[in-house]
C-alpha positions as CSV (number, residue, x, y, z in Angstrom):
1,X,-19.7,-1.2,-3.4
2,X,-16.8,-0.6,-1.0
3,X,-16.8,-4.1,0.6
4,X,-16.3,-7.5,-1.0
5,X,-16.3,-10.9,0.6
6,X,-13.5,-13.4,0.0
7,X,-14.2,-16.7,1.7
8,X,-14.8,-15.9,5.3
9,X,-13.1,-12.5,5.1
10,X,-14.6,-9.2,4.3
11,X,-12.4,-6.5,2.7
12,X,-13.5,-2.9,2.8
13,X,-11.7,0.0,0.9
14,X,-11.3,3.2,2.9
15,X,-10.0,6.3,1.1
16,X,-7.6,8.9,2.4
17,X,-6.7,10.6,-0.9
18,X,-7.2,10.1,-4.6
19,X,-5.8,12.4,-7.3
20,X,-2.6,13.6,-9.0
21,X,0.8,12.9,-7.5
22,X,2.6,15.6,-9.5
23,X,4.7,13.1,-11.5
24,X,4.6,12.3,-15.1
25,X,4.8,8.6,-16.2
26,X,8.5,9.1,-17.1
27,X,9.3,10.4,-13.6
28,X,7.1,8.1,-11.7
29,X,7.9,4.8,-13.5
30,X,11.1,5.6,-15.3
31,X,11.7,2.0,-16.4
32,X,8.4,1.9,-18.3
33,X,8.6,2.2,-22.1
34,X,7.0,5.5,-23.3
35,X,5.0,3.7,-25.9
36,X,3.4,1.4,-23.3
37,X,1.4,4.3,-21.8
38,X,0.0,5.1,-25.3
39,X,-0.7,1.4,-26.1
40,X,-2.7,1.0,-22.9
41,X,-4.1,4.5,-22.8
42,X,-7.7,3.4,-23.3
43,X,-7.8,1.8,-19.9
44,X,-5.2,3.8,-18.0
45,X,-7.1,7.1,-18.6
46,X,-8.7,8.6,-16.5
47,X,-8.3,6.4,-13.4
48,X,-4.5,6.0,-13.5
49,X,-3.4,8.8,-15.8
50,X,-4.8,12.3,-16.6
51,X,-5.0,12.6,-20.3
52,X,-4.6,16.4,-20.4
53,X,-1.8,16.9,-17.9
54,X,-0.1,13.6,-18.4
55,X,0.2,13.4,-14.6
56,X,-0.2,10.0,-12.8
57,X,-3.3,9.6,-10.6
58,X,-2.9,7.6,-7.4
59,X,-4.9,6.6,-4.4
60,X,-3.9,6.6,-0.7
61,X,-6.2,4.1,1.0
62,X,-6.5,1.6,3.8
63,X,-7.9,-1.9,3.5
64,X,-10.1,-3.0,6.4
65,X,-10.2,-6.8,6.8
66,X,-12.6,-8.6,9.2
67,X,-11.3,-12.1,9.8
68,X,-12.0,-14.6,12.6
69,X,-13.6,-12.0,14.7
70,X,-10.8,-9.4,14.5
71,X,-10.6,-6.0,12.7
72,X,-7.3,-5.6,10.7
73,X,-6.1,-2.5,8.9
74,X,-3.6,-2.9,6.0
75,X,-1.5,0.2,5.6
76,X,-2.4,3.5,7.2
77,X,-1.7,6.2,4.5
78,X,-0.1,9.6,5.1
79,X,-1.8,10.9,8.1
80,X,-2.9,14.4,9.2
81,X,-0.7,17.4,10.1
82,X,2.5,15.6,9.3
83,X,5.4,17.7,8.0
84,X,6.3,16.4,4.6
85,X,8.0,19.3,2.7
86,X,9.7,16.9,0.3
87,X,6.2,15.6,-0.8
88,X,4.1,18.8,-1.2
89,X,0.9,16.9,-2.3
90,X,1.0,15.1,1.1
91,X,2.4,17.9,3.3
92,X,0.4,18.7,6.4
93,X,-2.8,16.9,5.1
94,X,-6.1,17.5,6.8
95,X,-8.4,14.8,5.6
96,X,-11.5,13.1,7.0
97,X,-9.9,9.7,7.0
98,X,-11.1,8.8,10.5
99,X,-14.6,9.8,9.4
100,X,-14.3,7.6,6.4
101,X,-13.1,4.8,8.7
102,X,-16.1,5.4,11.0
103,X,-18.5,5.2,8.0
104,X,-17.0,1.8,7.3
105,X,-18.0,0.8,10.9
106,X,-14.6,1.1,12.5
107,X,-13.6,3.2,15.5
108,X,-9.9,3.5,16.4
109,X,-10.4,1.5,19.5
110,X,-12.0,-1.4,17.5
111,X,-8.8,-2.2,15.6
112,X,-7.0,-5.3,16.7
113,X,-4.1,-5.4,14.2
114,X,-2.4,-2.9,11.9
115,X,-0.3,-4.3,9.1
116,X,2.3,-1.9,7.7
117,X,3.4,-3.7,4.5
118,X,6.5,-1.5,4.6
119,X,7.5,1.7,6.4
120,X,7.3,4.4,3.6
121,X,5.7,7.7,4.3
122,X,2.3,6.8,2.7
123,X,1.9,3.5,4.5
124,X,2.3,4.4,8.2
125,X,0.9,7.9,8.6
126,X,-2.3,7.1,10.5
127,X,-0.3,4.9,12.9
128,X,-0.3,8.1,15.0
129,X,-2.1,11.3,15.5
130,X,-1.2,14.6,17.0
131,X,-2.4,15.0,20.6
132,X,-1.4,18.5,21.5
133,X,2.3,18.4,20.6
134,X,2.8,14.7,21.0
135,X,2.4,11.9,18.4
136,X,0.4,9.1,20.0
137,X,-1.0,5.8,18.7
138,X,-4.2,6.2,16.7
139,X,-5.3,2.6,17.4
140,X,-4.6,2.1,21.1
141,X,-5.7,-1.5,21.4
142,X,-4.0,-2.7,18.2
143,X,-0.8,-4.6,17.7
144,X,1.2,-3.0,14.8
145,X,2.8,-5.6,12.6
146,X,6.0,-4.2,11.0
147,X,8.8,-5.9,9.1
148,X,11.9,-5.8,11.2
149,X,14.1,-5.2,8.1
150,X,12.4,-1.9,7.4
151,X,12.3,-0.9,11.1
152,X,16.1,-1.4,11.3
153,X,16.7,0.2,7.9
154,X,15.0,3.5,8.8
155,X,15.8,3.7,12.4
156,X,17.9,6.8,12.8
157,X,20.0,5.0,15.4
158,X,21.4,2.9,12.5
159,X,23.5,4.1,9.7
160,X,22.0,3.3,6.3
161,X,22.2,5.2,3.0
162,X,18.6,5.1,1.8
163,X,16.9,6.2,-1.4
164,X,14.5,8.5,0.5
165,X,17.2,9.6,2.9
166,X,16.4,11.8,5.9
167,X,12.8,12.3,4.7
168,X,11.7,8.8,5.6
169,X,13.6,8.9,8.9
170,X,11.3,11.8,9.8
171,X,8.5,9.4,9.1
172,X,10.1,6.9,11.5
173,X,10.2,9.5,14.2
174,X,6.5,10.6,14.0
175,X,4.7,7.5,12.8
176,X,6.8,4.5,13.8
177,X,8.8,5.3,17.0
178,X,5.7,6.4,19.0
179,X,3.9,3.1,18.7
180,X,7.1,1.2,19.4
181,X,7.7,3.2,22.5
182,X,4.1,2.4,23.6
183,X,4.9,-1.3,23.3
184,X,2.4,-1.9,20.5
185,X,4.7,-3.2,17.8
186,X,5.5,-6.7,16.8
187,X,8.6,-6.8,14.5
188,X,8.4,-9.9,12.4
189,X,11.2,-11.4,10.3
190,X,10.8,-14.4,8.0
191,X,7.0,-14.5,7.9
192,X,4.0,-14.2,10.2
193,X,0.8,-16.2,10.4
194,X,-2.1,-13.8,11.5
195,X,-4.9,-16.4,11.5
196,X,-6.2,-19.3,9.4
197,X,-7.0,-17.0,6.5
198,X,-4.1,-14.5,6.5
199,X,-0.3,-14.7,6.3
200,X,2.5,-12.2,5.9
201,X,5.4,-13.0,3.6
202,X,8.5,-11.0,2.8
203,X,8.6,-9.5,-0.7
204,X,11.8,-7.3,-0.7
205,X,13.1,-5.0,-3.3
206,X,10.9,-1.9,-3.1
207,X,12.3,-1.7,0.5
208,X,14.4,-4.3,2.4
209,X,11.4,-5.4,4.4
210,X,8.6,-5.0,1.9
211,X,5.9,-7.6,2.5
212,X,2.7,-9.0,1.1
213,X,-0.4,-10.2,2.9
214,X,-1.8,-13.4,1.5
215,X,-5.5,-14.2,1.9
216,X,-6.6,-17.8,1.5
217,X,-10.1,-18.6,2.6
218,X,-12.3,-21.3,1.1
219,X,-11.7,-21.2,-2.7
220,X,-10.8,-17.5,-2.7
221,X,-7.3,-16.1,-3.0
222,X,-6.0,-12.5,-2.8
223,X,-2.7,-10.9,-2.2
224,X,-2.2,-7.4,-0.8
225,X,1.0,-6.4,-2.5
226,X,1.7,-2.9,-1.0
227,X,4.0,-1.1,-3.4
228,X,5.0,-4.1,-5.5
229,X,3.2,-2.0,-8.1
230,X,2.1,1.7,-7.9
231,X,0.3,1.7,-11.2
232,X,-1.2,-1.1,-13.4
233,X,1.2,-0.3,-16.2
234,X,3.5,-2.5,-14.0
235,X,1.2,-5.5,-14.7
236,X,1.8,-5.3,-18.4
237,X,5.4,-4.1,-17.9
238,X,6.5,-6.1,-14.9
239,X,10.2,-5.1,-15.2
240,X,9.2,-1.4,-14.8
241,X,10.0,-0.1,-11.3
242,X,8.8,3.1,-9.7
243,X,11.3,5.7,-8.8
244,X,11.1,4.8,-5.2
245,X,12.5,1.2,-5.3
246,X,15.5,0.8,-3.0
247,X,16.8,-2.3,-4.8
248,X,15.7,-2.2,-8.5
249,X,16.8,-5.7,-9.5
250,X,15.3,-7.3,-6.5
251,X,12.1,-5.4,-7.0
252,X,11.7,-6.6,-10.6
253,X,12.3,-10.2,-9.6
254,X,9.9,-10.0,-6.7
255,X,7.2,-8.4,-8.9
256,X,7.5,-11.1,-11.6
257,X,7.4,-13.9,-9.0
258,X,4.3,-12.6,-7.2
259,X,2.4,-11.7,-10.4
260,X,3.2,-15.2,-11.7
261,X,1.9,-16.7,-8.5
262,X,-1.3,-14.6,-8.6
263,X,-1.9,-15.5,-12.2
264,X,-1.4,-19.3,-11.5
265,X,-3.7,-19.3,-8.4
266,X,-6.3,-16.9,-9.7
267,X,-5.6,-14.6,-6.8
268,X,-7.0,-11.0,-6.7
269,X,-4.0,-8.6,-6.7
270,X,-4.7,-5.7,-4.3
271,X,-2.0,-3.0,-4.5
272,X,-1.9,0.0,-2.1
273,X,-2.4,2.8,-4.6
274,X,-4.7,1.9,-7.4
275,X,-7.6,4.2,-8.1
276,X,-10.3,2.9,-10.4
277,X,-11.7,-0.4,-9.0
278,X,-8.6,-0.8,-6.8
279,X,-7.6,-4.4,-7.6
280,X,-7.3,-6.8,-10.5
281,X,-7.1,-10.4,-11.5
282,X,-4.1,-11.1,-13.8
283,X,-3.2,-13.6,-16.4
284,X,0.1,-14.5,-18.1
285,X,0.5,-13.0,-21.5
286,X,3.6,-13.2,-23.7
287,X,6.6,-12.5,-21.5
288,X,4.5,-10.5,-19.0
289,X,1.0,-10.2,-17.7
290,X,-2.4,-8.7,-18.5
291,X,-5.4,-7.6,-16.6
292,X,-8.0,-10.3,-16.6
293,X,-10.7,-8.4,-14.8
294,X,-11.1,-5.6,-12.2
295,X,-12.4,-6.1,-8.7
296,X,-16.0,-5.0,-8.0
297,X,-15.1,-2.1,-5.7
298,X,-16.8,1.1,-6.7
299,X,-14.6,3.4,-8.7
300,X,-13.4,6.7,-7.3
301,X,-15.2,9.3,-9.3
302,X,-13.6,12.5,-8.0
303,X,-10.3,13.6,-6.6
304,X,-9.9,14.3,-2.9
């Protein structure tokens, strides 16, 4: 099953890519204790870690939400034909993402809102597509919701020393600036209420404007956490950051706070990049957390 229902909201998982990211656990999550990967090997392999190569597996995917009559996309992946020499696994991709989206019943013109949880390379790519030699908005009728803090941070008109440096400014220029010039962006700051079921909250640390999308409908709860975690090892080791966090201390504090909130409210935690079943319920355990159960999304069974 690729679609689940939470209260009055349907959530559909649409894949762009699943497979190795060419990083070992030590490189990808350098704060994680080496023994943790062995301790939890039984459920990390094969969905999140290749046993033979010791390379981390990751997904690039979009979540399609249908709420109060609107179609909403959460994060838009890497995109096609984009020059990403600093990330060879994503450089000039040519995937059937729009076909996958169509099979989920969504045409580009049907999309009402695009939520970019933050403005990294693998969350904004399908904001635009190449029309001849020009990057144009993929979803022409949508409002693109972007955290202002990230917009300002990577805007090349501003002077910021960032972890990803010039690479992510290139992303700004081909995947963010075109929709802003088209007048399709809404830059929000302290929080943003989408409708009666959905609310955006700031969750900084991974990036200055990283955000989470909270779903509260009937008795159901979920939180789309973007890159609060890249791999479920960060559930059991919540102080372990990925190598891409701009403010490590703040990222750790935010992760602990949001995992605690999810555990206490029985909310489904839906990160951007989990393979396997894509999402999990969590519980408090010792000084950290544990996986209580996986979501009923169908597992990815092959790399693409």
